[in-house]
C-alpha positions in Angstrom: -67.0 52.5 -96.7 -66.9 55.9 -94.9 -63.9 57.6 -93.3 -64.0 57.5 -89.6 -64.0 60.9 -87.8 -61.8 61.3 -84.6 -65.0 60.8 -82.5 -66.0 57.7 -84.4 -62.5 56.3 -84.0 -62.6 56.9 -80.3 -66.0 55.2 -80.0 -64.6 52.2 -82.0 -61.6 52.1 -79.8 -63.6 52.2 -76.5 -66.0 49.6 -77.8 -63.1 47.3 -78.8 -61.5 47.7 -75.3 -64.8 46.9 -73.6 -65.3 43.8 -75.7 -61.7 42.7 -75.1 -62.1 43.3 -71.4 -65.4 41.4 -71.3 -63.9 38.5 -73.2 -61.0 38.3 -70.8 -63.4 38.4 -67.8 -65.5 35.7 -69.5 -62.4 33.5 -70.1 -61.2 33.9 -66.5 -64.7 33.3 -65.1 -64.8 30.1 -67.0 -61.9 28.8 -65.0 -64.0 29.3 -61.8 -67.0 27.3 -63.0 -65.7 24.4 -60.8 -66.7 26.5 -57.7 -70.1 25.4 -56.5 -72.2 26.7 -53.6 -73.8 25.0 -50.6 -77.4 25.8 -49.6 -75.9 28.2 -47.0 -74.0 29.9 -49.9 -70.6 28.6 -48.9 -68.2 28.1 -51.8 -66.9 24.6 -52.3 -65.1 22.6 -55.0 -66.4 20.0 -57.4 -66.4 16.3 -56.6 -63.2 14.8 -55.3 -61.0 12.8 -57.7 -59.6 9.7 -55.9 -55.8 9.5 -55.8 -54.3 6.4 -57.5 -51.0 4.8 -56.9 -49.6 6.7 -59.9 -49.7 9.9 -57.9 -47.0 8.4 -55.7 -44.9 6.8 -58.4 -41.9 7.8 -60.6 -42.4 11.0 -62.4 -40.5 13.4 -64.8 -42.5 16.4 -63.5 -43.6 18.1 -60.3 -47.3 17.5 -59.7 -49.6 19.0 -57.0 -52.7 17.4 -55.6 -54.9 19.3 -53.2 -56.0 17.1 -50.3 -58.6 19.5 -49.0 -58.4 22.0 -46.2 -54.7 23.1 -46.2 -53.2 19.8 -47.3 -51.2 19.0 -50.4 -49.5 16.0 -51.9 -46.5 16.9 -54.1 -44.7 14.5 -56.3 -41.5 16.1 -57.6 -39.7 13.8 -60.0 -40.5 10.8 -57.8 -39.9 12.5 -54.4 -43.2 12.5 -52.6 -44.2 14.6 -49.6 -47.3 16.0 -48.0 -47.9 19.4 -46.5 -50.4 19.7 -43.6 -52.3 16.5 -44.4 -55.6 16.0 -42.7 -57.4 12.9 -44.1 -59.5 11.8 -41.1 -60.6 12.6 -37.6 -61.3 16.4 -37.8 -63.6 17.8 -35.1 -65.7 19.9 -37.5 -68.1 18.7 -40.2 -66.3 18.5 -43.6 -68.1 19.1 -47.0 -65.7 17.0 -49.1 -64.6 13.5 -49.6 -60.9 13.1 -49.0 -59.1 11.9 -52.1 -57.4 8.9 -50.3 -57.8 6.9 -47.1 -55.0 7.4 -44.7 -54.3 3.7 -44.6 -53.9 3.6 -48.4 -51.1 6.2 -48.6 -47.8 4.6 -49.6 -44.7 5.5 -47.7 -43.8 9.2 -48.3 -40.4 10.7 -48.3 -41.4 13.5 -45.9 -44.3 15.3 -44.3 -44.2 19.1 -43.6 -46.4 20.5 -40.8 -46.7 24.3 -40.5 -48.1 24.5 -37.0 -50.0 22.7 -34.2 -53.6 23.5 -35.1 -55.5 20.3 -35.6 -56.4 21.1 -39.2 -52.7 21.1 -40.0 -51.2 18.8 -37.3 -53.7 16.0 -37.5 -52.8 13.4 -34.9 -55.3 10.8 -36.3 -53.8 11.2 -39.8 -50.1 11.3 -38.8 -50.5 8.3 -36.5 -51.2 6.2 -39.5 -48.7 7.9 -41.8 -45.9 7.7 -39.2 -43.2 5.2 -40.2 -39.4 5.0 -40.0 -38.9 6.0 -43.6 -41.0 9.2 -43.5 -39.6 12.2 -41.5 -42.2 14.6 -40.3 -40.7 18.1 -40.3 -42.1 21.1 -38.4 -41.2 23.8 -35.8 -39.4 23.0 -32.5 -42.7 23.2 -30.6 -44.5 20.8 -32.9 -41.4 18.6 -32.8 -41.9 18.4 -29.0 -45.5 17.3 -29.6 -44.4 14.7 -32.1 -42.0 13.2 -29.5 -44.9 12.8 -27.1 -46.7 10.7 -29.8 -43.5 8.9 -30.8 -43.7 10.2 -34.3 -40.6 10.1 -36.5 -40.3 13.9 -36.4 -37.8 16.6 -36.6 -38.2 20.1 -35.1 -36.6 23.1 -36.8 -35.8 26.7 -36.0 -37.0 29.4 -38.4 -34.3 29.8 -41.1 -33.2 26.1 -40.9 -32.8 24.2 -44.1 -33.0 20.5 -44.9 -33.3 18.2 -47.9 -35.9 15.7 -49.0 -34.0 13.1 -51.0 -31.5 14.7 -53.3 -33.7 16.9 -55.4 -35.9 18.9 -53.0 -34.5 21.6 -50.7 -36.6 23.1 -48.0 -36.1 26.3 -45.8 -38.3 27.0 -42.8 -39.9 30.4 -43.2 -41.4 32.8 -40.6 -45.2 33.0 -39.8 -47.3 35.0 -37.4 -50.1 32.8 -36.0 -49.9 32.8 -32.2 -53.7 33.3 -31.9 -53.9 31.4 -28.7 -52.4 34.3 -26.7 -55.5 36.4 -27.5 -57.7 33.8 -25.8 -56.7 33.0 -22.1 -58.5 29.6 -22.1 -57.1 28.4 -25.5 -53.8 27.0 -24.2 -51.8 26.4 -21.0 -48.7 28.1 -22.5 -47.6 31.3 -24.1 -47.1 30.7 -27.8 -44.2 32.2 -29.8 -44.1 33.3 -33.4 -41.5 30.6 -34.1 -44.1 27.9 -33.1 -45.6 28.4 -36.6 -43.9 28.4 -39.9 -44.1 28.3 -43.6 -41.8 26.4 -46.0 -39.8 27.6 -49.0 -39.4 24.6 -51.3 -36.9 24.4 -54.1 -37.5 21.9 -56.9 -36.1 21.3 -60.4 -38.9 23.5 -61.8 -38.6 26.4 -59.4 -39.7 27.5 -55.9 -42.8 26.7 -54.0 -43.9 28.9 -51.0 -46.2 27.1 -48.6 -47.1 30.1 -46.4 -48.8 28.2 -43.6 -51.4 30.2 -41.6 -50.1 33.7 -40.9 -51.0 37.2 -40.4 -49.4 39.3 -43.1 -45.8 40.2 -42.3 -44.0 43.0 -44.2 -41.1 40.8 -45.1 -43.5 38.4 -46.8 -44.1 41.0 -49.5 -40.5 41.4 -50.5 -39.0 37.9 -50.9 -36.4 37.8 -53.6 -36.2 35.9 -55.8 -40.0 35.7 -56.0 -41.7 32.4 -55.5 -42.9 30.6 -58.6 -45.9 28.9 -56.9 -47.7 30.0 -53.7 -49.9 27.6 -51.8 -52.3 30.4 -51.3 -54.5 31.0 -48.2 -57.0 33.8 -48.8 -59.0 33.4 -45.6 -60.6 36.6 -44.5 -59.5 36.1 -40.9 -57.6 38.3 -38.5 -55.2 35.5 -37.7 -54.6 34.7 -41.4 -53.6 37.2 -44.1 -57.2 38.6 -44.2 -58.7 38.8 -47.7 -57.2 42.3 -48.4 -53.8 41.1 -47.1 -54.0 38.0 -49.3 -54.7 40.1 -52.4 -51.8 42.4 -51.5 -49.5 39.4 -51.2 -50.7 37.9 -54.4 -50.1 41.2 -56.3 -46.6 41.5 -54.7 -45.7 38.5 -56.8 -47.8 39.0 -60.0 -46.3 36.1 -61.9 -46.6 33.4 -59.2 -49.1 30.6 -59.7 -51.7 30.6 -56.9 -52.9 27.1 -55.8 -55.8 27.9 -53.5 -56.4 26.1 -50.3 -58.0 26.6 -46.8 -61.4 26.9 -48.4 -64.4 24.9 -49.4 -63.8 21.9 -47.2 -65.3 22.6 -43.8 -69.0 23.3 -43.3 -68.6 26.7 -41.6 -70.4 29.4 -43.6 -70.1 31.8 -40.6 -66.4 31.0 -39.7 -64.1 33.0 -41.9 -60.9 30.9 -41.8 -62.7 28.1 -43.8 -65.2 29.9 -46.0 -63.3 31.8 -48.6 -64.7 32.2 -52.1 -62.3 31.9 -55.1 -64.6 34.0 -57.2 -64.0 37.0 -54.9 -60.4 37.0 -56.1 -61.3 37.3 -59.8 -61.3 41.1 -60.1 -58.8 41.8 -57.4 -55.7 39.7 -58.3 -53.3 40.8 -61.0 -53.2 38.2 -63.8 -56.1 36.2 -62.5 -55.5 33.4 -65.0 -52.7 32.2 -62.7 -55.3 31.3 -60.0 -55.8 27.5 -59.9 -59.0 26.2 -58.4 -58.6 22.5 -57.9 -61.0 19.8 -56.8 -59.5 17.5 -54.0 -57.3 15.0 -55.7 -57.2 16.8 -59.0 -53.6 17.0 -60.4 -51.9 20.2 -61.3 -48.8 19.5 -63.4 -46.3 22.3 -63.0 -45.2 23.6 -66.4 -42.1 25.1 -64.9 -40.8 28.6 -65.4 -41.8 30.5 -68.5 
C-alpha cells in the first residue's frame, strides 16, 4: 500500500464526491420512474389505483390520495375531505382514469374549492357530492355560484378560519388568479383577487398548504411557521407560479413535503397549465427526495414531523 500524495488525496476526494453525487441522483431518479410519457411527449402518471371504502373509513393517520388534476382526498384520523375534486364532466380530454366514480363517494365531512375554474369547481362532480352533511367551503364569489346551484356551500373571506369536525382547522389564504380580466370575452364581470384562495390546513401531524392556482406572491415565500406539506402546483404558466416561481417557492420551504398535482391528467401537450413534468424538478429543488409523485388513487401516509 502506497502513501497518498496531496494530489492523489485530492483526486480520491473528488472521485468520491462525484460517486456520491451520482448515487444520490440515481436514488432520486428512481423515485421518478413512475412518470411515463405520451406519444406527444407529455408526462403522465402510472395507472390509476381505484379507491376503496377503506380510504374513507376510520384511521389513526393522515393519508392523501391524489384524484388527478388538482384534486385530493384527505383522510385525517377519520375526518374526510376533498380539495378541488373533479371526477367527471370536464370539457377537455383527460389521460387518466379517475380513482372513484362520483356516485360511489361516501358522504364527506367537507369539500374545499379554491376558485371557480371548472377544473377546480366542477359542477358535474359537486352536483353528485352535494348533500346536507357535507359543507362545500370556498370564497365568497364561489359561494354565490353555489347558491345558484343550491349546493350546501359556505363562502369565506380571505383570512377566515373554520373547522372540519373537531380535529382539522382551516384558514383561507390569499391567491392571485384573476386571469379573466386579461381576456375581455372571458367573463361578464371584473374578477377580484379574493375570488380565488388557497387553504392552510392544520392536522394532528402538522400543516398542509393547498396553494390553489396563483401567480407567485411575495408573502407566499415567508409564511411562518413553514408548511409541513405543500400540495404543489409547478405549472409553467403566467397565471400560475410559473416553473421558476414554483422552484423558488419550493426552496423557500426546504423541508416541506411536495405532493405534486396539476400535471399529467389532461391531454394538452401544448397548454402549459396542464403539462408539467416532475422530472424537470429533479435538479432544481432542494432536498428533491421530498417530492412525491403519486399515481391517481395511490395513498401517501403522512409520517408526521421529523
